[in-house]
KOLLO-924639 format. One record per residue (C-alpha): y, z, x. Coordinates in steps of 0.001 Angstrom, whole numbers, padded with zeros to 6 digits, always signed. Each point is the difference from the previous one (the first is absolute). Layout:
! KOLLO-924639
YZX ...
This chain:
! KOLLO-924639
-009045-020639+009975 +001475+002204-002611 +001101-000845-003481 +003573+000732+001137 -000338-002507+002708 -001534-002757-002297 +003027+000599-002351 +002468-000515+002982 -001778-003082+001029 +000255-001529-003401 +003760+000802-000165 +000551-001585+003417 -001714-003259-001023 +001870-000055-002936 +003426+000594+001818 -000921-002648+002686 -000707-002734-002772 +003216+000924-001773 +002083-000603+003307 -001813-003312+000746 -001783+001440+003280 -003033-001763-000851 -001831+000518+003086 +000693+003818-000158 -001095-000004-003732 -003148-001841+000904 -001114+002332+002734 +000680+002867-002499 -002156-001802-002787 -002821-000397+002649 +000237+003720+000850 -000280+000760-003713 -003039-002150-000315 -001431+001870+003033 +000029+003000-002241 -001280-001659-003175 -001309-003483+000186 -000919-000182-003505 +003586+000563-001284 +000536-003026-002112 +004053+000245-000293 +000164+000333+003890 -002181-003178+000094 +002251-001774-002625 +003375+001195+001762 -001329-001201+003311 -000642-003400-001811 +003444-000269-001189 +001389+000805+003536 -002129-002505+001749 +001042-002643-002619 +003585+000859+000523 -000608-000610+003891 -001690-003476-001021 -003339+000902+000785 -001897-000873-003238 -003444+000201+001573 +000480+003797+000900 +001525+000338-003519 -002684-001394-001942 -002414+002109+002100 +001678+003002-001168 +000637-001043-003693 -003838-000733-000368 -000890+003280+001713 +002582+001828-002634 -001788-001870-002787 -003391+000896+001230 +001092+003687-000007 +000825-000283-003629 +003773-001221+000063 -000269-002598-002792 +003602-000882+000416 -000771-001599+003395 -001553-002791-001591 +003309-001562-001050 +001035-000201+003795 -003471-001066+000895 +000117-002931-002874 +003601-000937+001128 -000122+000118+003667 -003624-000107+001295 -002228-003311+000235 
């Protein structure tokens, strides 16, 4: 996938999230992860989306992955929402 395609994918997922199209946003985020599974921001955003969908187990998985990849802010969500 080209750099331009990656940028388009990022824009789509943000638009879907803002329009409350959660399943579409989740699909776009998963495509972005397929391109770069080590992007801590994508993991963090997926976690927030899962949490808004009342799936705290998946949310915690992605917050923890985000933290493992170096996104220290994720620790706040982990401490608040994960057991």
